[in-house]
C-alpha positions in Angstrom: -78.4 -72.9 -96.3 -75.5 -73.4 -94.0 -74.2 -70.6 -91.9 -71.7 -68.5 -93.7 -68.5 -67.9 -91.7 -67.7 -64.3 -90.8 -64.2 -63.1 -89.9 -63.5 -60.5 -87.1 -62.7 -57.9 -89.7 -65.1 -58.6 -92.5 -68.1 -60.7 -93.2 -69.6 -62.3 -96.3 -72.9 -61.1 -97.7 -72.8 -61.5 -101.4 -68.9 -61.5 -101.1 -69.1 -57.9 -99.9 -66.8 -57.1 -97.0 -68.5 -55.7 -93.9 -66.7 -52.5 -92.7 -65.8 -52.1 -89.1 -68.2 -50.0 -87.1 -67.0 -46.7 -85.5 -67.6 -48.3 -82.1 -65.5 -51.3 -82.9 -62.7 -49.1 -84.1 -62.8 -47.1 -80.8 -62.8 -50.4 -78.8 -59.8 -51.7 -80.7 -58.0 -48.4 -80.3 -58.7 -48.3 -76.5 -57.7 -52.0 -76.1 -54.5 -51.7 -78.1 -53.3 -48.5 -76.4 -54.9 -48.8 -73.0 -51.7 -48.4 -71.0 -50.7 -45.3 -73.0 -54.1 -43.8 -72.6 -54.0 -44.5 -68.8 -50.5 -42.9 -68.6 -51.6 -39.8 -70.4 -54.6 -39.4 -68.2 -52.7 -39.9 -65.0 -49.5 -38.0 -65.9 -51.0 -35.1 -67.8 -54.7 -34.7 -67.5 -55.3 -35.2 -63.8 -52.5 -32.9 -62.6 -53.6 -30.2 -65.0 -57.3 -30.3 -64.0 -57.0 -30.7 -60.2 -55.5 -28.7 -57.3 -53.2 -29.9 -54.6 -55.9 -31.3 -52.4 -57.7 -33.2 -55.1 -54.4 -34.5 -56.4 -53.6 -35.9 -53.0 -57.0 -37.7 -53.1 -56.2 -39.2 -56.5 -52.8 -40.3 -55.2 -54.6 -42.1 -52.3 -57.0 -43.8 -54.8 -54.1 -45.0 -56.9 -52.5 -46.5 -53.7 -55.4 -48.8 -53.5 -55.2 -49.5 -57.2 -52.1 -51.5 -56.6 -54.2 -54.0 -54.7 -56.8 -54.2 -57.4 -54.2 -54.8 -60.1 -52.8 -57.6 -57.9 -56.3 -59.1 -57.6 -56.7 -59.2 -61.3 -53.6 -61.4 -61.5 -54.7 -63.7 -58.6 -58.5 -63.7 -59.0 -59.0 -63.1 -62.7 -56.2 -65.2 -64.1 -55.2 -67.4 -61.2 -58.7 -68.2 -59.9 -57.5 -67.3 -56.4 -60.0 -65.0 -54.6 -58.2 -63.4 -51.7 -60.3 -61.5 -49.2 -57.2 -60.5 -47.2 -55.2 -58.2 -49.4 -55.5 -55.7 -46.6 -52.9 -57.8 -44.7 -50.2 -56.9 -47.2 -51.4 -53.4 -47.7 -51.2 -53.0 -43.9 -47.7 -54.5 -43.8 -46.4 -52.0 -46.3 -48.2 -49.2 -44.6 -46.9 -50.0 -41.1 -43.3 -50.6 -42.2 -43.2 -47.2 -43.9 -44.8 -45.6 -40.9 -42.2 -47.2 -38.6 -39.4 -45.7 -40.5 -41.0 -42.3 -40.7 -42.0 -42.3 -37.0 -38.4 -43.1 -35.9 -37.2 -40.4 -38.2 -39.6 -37.9 -36.7 -38.8 -39.0 -33.2 -35.0 -38.6 -33.9 -35.7 -34.9 -34.8 -37.9 -34.3 -31.8 -35.9 -32.9 -28.8 -38.6 -34.1 -26.4 -38.5 -37.7 -27.6 -37.3 -40.3 -25.1 -33.9 -41.9 -25.7 -32.5 -45.1 -24.3 -28.8 -46.1 -23.8 -28.2 -47.2 -27.4 -29.0 -43.7 -28.8 -32.2 -44.7 -30.5 -35.4 -42.7 -29.9 -38.7 -44.1 -28.6 -41.9 -43.0 -30.4 -44.3 -40.9 -28.3 -47.1 -43.6 -28.2 -44.6 -46.0 -26.6 -43.7 -43.5 -24.0 -47.4 -43.0 -23.2 -47.6 -46.8 -22.7 -44.6 -46.9 -20.3 -42.3 -48.5 -22.9 -38.9 -46.9 -22.4 -36.9 -49.1 -24.7 -37.3 -49.5 -28.5 -38.4 -53.1 -29.3 -35.7 -55.0 -31.2 -37.9 -55.5 -34.3 -38.3 -51.8 -34.5 -34.6 -51.0 -34.5 -33.7 -51.9 -38.1 -36.5 -49.6 -39.4 -34.4 -46.6 -38.5 -32.7 -47.1 -41.9 -34.2 -46.5 -45.3 -31.9 -49.0 -46.9 -33.5 -51.7 -44.7 -37.1 -50.4 -44.8 -37.6 -50.0 -48.5 -36.4 -53.5 -49.5 -38.4 -55.1 -46.6 -41.6 -53.4 -47.9 -41.2 -55.5 -51.1 -39.6 -58.7 -49.7 -41.4 -59.4 -46.4 -45.1 -59.3 -47.6 -44.1 -61.3 -50.7 -42.4 -63.9 -48.5 -45.3 -64.1 -46.0 -47.8 -64.5 -48.9 -45.7 -67.2 -50.6 -45.4 -69.3 -47.4 -49.0 -68.8 -46.6 -50.3 -69.5 -50.1 -48.0 -72.4 -50.8 -48.9 -74.1 -47.5 -52.6 -73.9 -48.4 -52.3 -74.7 -52.1 -50.1 -77.7 -51.3 -52.9 -79.1 -49.2 -55.3 -78.2 -52.1 -57.1 -75.6 -50.1 -58.7 -73.3 -52.6 -61.9 -71.6 -53.8 -64.1 -70.3 -51.0 -62.1 -72.0 -48.3 -58.9 -70.1 -49.2 -61.1 -66.9 -49.3 -62.3 -67.6 -45.7 -58.7 -68.2 -44.5 -57.5 -64.9 -45.9 -60.5 -63.1 -44.5 -59.8 -64.6 -41.0 -56.2 -63.5 -41.2 -57.1 -60.0 -42.1 -59.4 -59.9 -39.1 -56.7 -61.3 -36.9 -54.1 -58.8 -38.1 -56.5 -55.9 -37.3 -57.2 -57.3 -33.8 -53.5 -57.8 -33.1 -52.6 -54.2 -34.1 -55.3 -52.7 -32.0 -54.5 -55.0 -29.0 -50.7 -54.3 -29.0 -51.2 -50.6 -28.5 -47.8 -50.0 -26.9 -46.0 -51.3 -30.0 -48.3 -50.4 -32.9 -50.2 -47.3 -31.7 -53.4 -49.3 -31.2 -56.6 -48.1 -32.7 -55.1 -44.7 -33.4 -52.3 -46.2 -35.5 -48.9 -44.5 -36.1 -49.4 -40.8 -36.6 -47.4 -37.6 -36.9 -45.2 -38.6 -39.8 -44.0 -35.3 -41.3 -40.8 -36.3 -43.2 -39.4 -39.0 -45.4 -35.6 -39.3 -45.7 -35.4 -35.7 -44.4 -37.8 -34.2 -46.9 -41.2 -32.8 -45.8 -44.2 -34.7 -47.2 -46.7 -32.1 -46.2 -46.1 -29.4 -48.8 -47.8 -28.9 -52.1 -44.6 -29.7 -53.9 -44.3 -33.0 -52.0 -47.9 -33.9 -52.9 -47.1 -33.4 -56.6 -43.9 -35.4 -56.4 -45.5 -38.3 -54.5 -48.4 -38.4 -56.9 -46.0 -38.8 -59.9 -44.0 -41.4 -58.0 -47.2 -43.3 -57.3 -48.4 -43.1 -60.9 -45.0 -44.3 -62.3 -44.9 -47.2 -59.9 -48.5 -48.2 -60.7 -47.8 -48.1 -64.5 -44.7 -50.3 -63.9 -46.9 -52.7 -61.9 -49.4 -52.9 -64.8 -46.7 -53.4 -67.4 -45.1 -56.1 -65.2 -48.5 -57.8 -64.9 -48.9 -57.8 -68.6 -45.5 -59.3 -69.1 -46.4 -62.1 -66.6 -49.6 -62.8 -68.4 -48.0 -62.9 -71.8 -45.2 -65.2 -70.7 -45.3 -69.0 -70.3 -46.1 -68.4 -66.6 -49.3 -66.6 -67.5 -50.4 -69.4 -69.8 -49.8 -72.0 -67.2 -51.6 -69.9 -64.6 -54.7 -69.6 -66.8 -54.5 -73.3 -67.5 -54.4 -74.0 -63.7 -57.4 -71.8 -63.2 -59.4 -73.7 -65.8 -58.2 -77.3 -65.3 -55.9 -77.7 -62.4 -56.0 -81.5 -62.3 -54.9 -81.6 -65.9 -51.9 -79.3 -65.2 -50.9 -81.4 -62.2 -51.0 -84.6 -64.3 -48.8 -82.9 -66.9 -46.0 -82.6 -64.4 -46.4 -79.1 -63.1 -46.8 -78.1 -59.5 -49.9 -75.8 -59.4 -49.2 -74.9 -55.8 -45.8 -73.3 -56.8 -47.4 -71.2 -59.5 -50.3 -70.1 -57.4 -48.0 -69.3 -54.5 -45.8 -67.2 -56.8 -48.7 -65.1 -58.2 -50.1 -64.7 -54.8 -46.8 -63.3 -53.6 -46.6 -60.9 -56.6 -50.1 -59.6 -55.7 -49.0 -59.2 -52.0 -45.9 -57.2 -53.1 -48.2 -54.9 -55.2 -50.4 -54.4 -52.2 -47.5 -53.6 -49.9 -46.1 -51.0 -52.3 -49.6 -49.4 -52.4 -49.7 -49.4 -48.6 -46.3 -47.7 -48.3 -47.4 -45.0 -50.8 -50.6 -44.6 -48.9 -48.7 -43.8 -45.7 -46.5 -41.4 -47.4 -49.5 -39.5 -48.8 -51.8 -39.4 -45.8 -49.2 -39.3 -43.0 -50.3 -42.1 -40.9 -50.8 -45.9 -40.7 -54.0 -47.2 -39.2 -55.6 -50.7 -38.5 -58.6 -49.4 -40.5 -56.8 -50.2 -43.7 -55.8 -53.7 -42.7 -59.1 -55.4 -41.8 -62.0 -57.1 -43.5 -63.8 -54.0 -44.9 -60.9 -52.6 -46.9 -60.0 -56.1 -48.1 -63.5 -56.6 -49.5 -63.5 -53.2 -51.0 -60.3 -54.0 -52.9 -62.1 -57.0 -54.5 -64.9 -54.6 -55.5 -62.4 -52.3 -57.2 -61.2 -55.1 -59.3 -64.7 -56.3 -60.1 -65.9 -52.9 -61.2 -62.9 -52.4 -63.4 -63.0 -55.9 -64.8 -61.3 -58.8 -63.1 -59.6 -59.7 -66.4 -58.3 -56.2 -67.1 -55.2 -54.8 -65.3 -55.9 -51.3 -66.6 -59.6 -51.6 -65.9 -58.7 -52.3 -62.2 -57.1 -48.9 -62.0 -60.2 -47.2 -63.5 -62.5 -49.1 -61.2 -60.5 -48.0 -58.1 -60.4 -44.4 -59.1 -64.1 -44.3 -60.0 -65.1 -45.9 -56.7 -62.8 -43.7 -54.7 -64.0 -40.5 -56.5 -67.6 -41.6 -55.9 -67.0 -42.1 -52.2 -65.4 -38.6 -51.9 -68.1 -36.8 -53.9 -71.1 -38.6 -52.2 -69.6 -38.1 -48.7 -69.2 -34.4 -49.4 -72.6 -33.8 -50.9 -74.8 -36.4 -49.2 -73.4 -36.5 -45.7 -76.2 -38.6 -44.2 -76.8 -41.0 -47.0 -73.6 -41.5 -48.9 -73.0 -45.0 -47.5 -76.2 -46.2 -49.0 -75.3 -44.8 -52.4 -72.0 -46.6 -52.3 -73.7 -49.8 -51.3 -76.1 -49.5 -54.2 -73.1 -48.8 -56.5 -71.4 -52.0 -55.2 -74.5 -54.0 -55.9 -75.7 -52.7 -59.2 -72.5 -52.1 -61.1 -71.5 -55.8 -61.1 -75.1 -56.8 -62.0 -75.3 -54.4 -65.0 -71.6 -54.8 -66.0 -70.7 -58.4 -65.1 -67.3 -58.0 -66.9 -66.8 -54.6 -65.4 -65.8 -51.5 -67.3 -63.5 -53.6 -69.4 -66.7 -55.3 -70.7 -67.8 -52.1 -72.3 -64.6 -52.0 -74.4 -65.1 -55.6 -75.4 -68.7 -54.8 -76.4 -67.5 -51.9 -78.6 -64.8 -54.0 -80.1 -67.2 -56.6 -81.2 -69.7 -54.2 -82.9 -70.3 -54.4 -86.7 -72.5 -52.0 -88.7 -75.7 -53.3 -90.3 -75.5 -54.6 -93.9 -76.7 -52.4 -96.6 -79.3 -54.9 -97.7 -81.3 -54.4 -94.5 -80.0 -57.5 -92.6 -80.0 -57.1 -88.8 -76.3 -57.1 -88.5 -73.0 -58.4 -89.7 -72.7 -60.9 -86.9 -75.8 -62.7 -87.7 -75.3 -65.6 -90.1 -77.5 -66.0 -93.1 -79.7 -69.0 -93.3 
């Protein structure tokens, strides 16, 4: 006999409908309301179950989740594997730190002042720099700093991406380019100690716009701000993917030549989505600095950039919400293992990075897909509803 067609909701075995399995119902529910479930967990469950210290750690994890969400857009749907998202995370982090450092220096009676009335940060004084560099001066103002955190990384990413994509540099070659740029940025920051704080970074950042960021109340407020911004990023990403832009982006990932012959400019679309991911990373970097109180070259280099890719892979590179879960799980695992297995936690994390993608090639989102596709066995003893009768 020919195979009998089976629909996603019911099958045919003697014209009897196949009911949806409980696992499939759970999978459909989770998939349909994934953003709402994530919002409830982050806005209600996590603050209710954790203290101020752990809440600050969760906020730090969620700062890196911005990068993972951006990588889902570029890597999962755009086919652009960037190994240099730390560049844009670092840009956002350092721009926020520059504003907060100048604010702290202005409130420090011992800070050096030059003729124009602007203060010089302490690490510049230690390096015999008695005049604030011109490119530092605008970051005295929040009205300049906050828009630049969004605009500058996106602009840099678009120019960089479009220049490469226009020359049809893609795949592993583009990954190598971004990896090299991440390494260069880290080296430049460390080398220009007088202007960037060097290997120590920019530290001692107690206030933002006059408000302390070191109290328990500030920790709670910054956590909620981070969650709201992250949920907005996820929703914006969903809007992009459901729009015509998202459909063209997926088509470019699958058959770029066909899209080019259809009259579209793939470099423009890829450059745009790469800029969006850079903007996400920069926002995450700015929130990271607000929460930890410093900016460091350790968040700009090769290692954090590769970890960001792992966050997206663990959560599922085709799932925006899954990327958030993947980041939180990896971050929580690093904290727990480093606290309880001081001498061996790095090996545990390495094993996690290796075996999770092997066992879950679609990430955590693949578990939801597997549940959604489940059907209960037929009553007549057939193996399952998805098997066709012969």
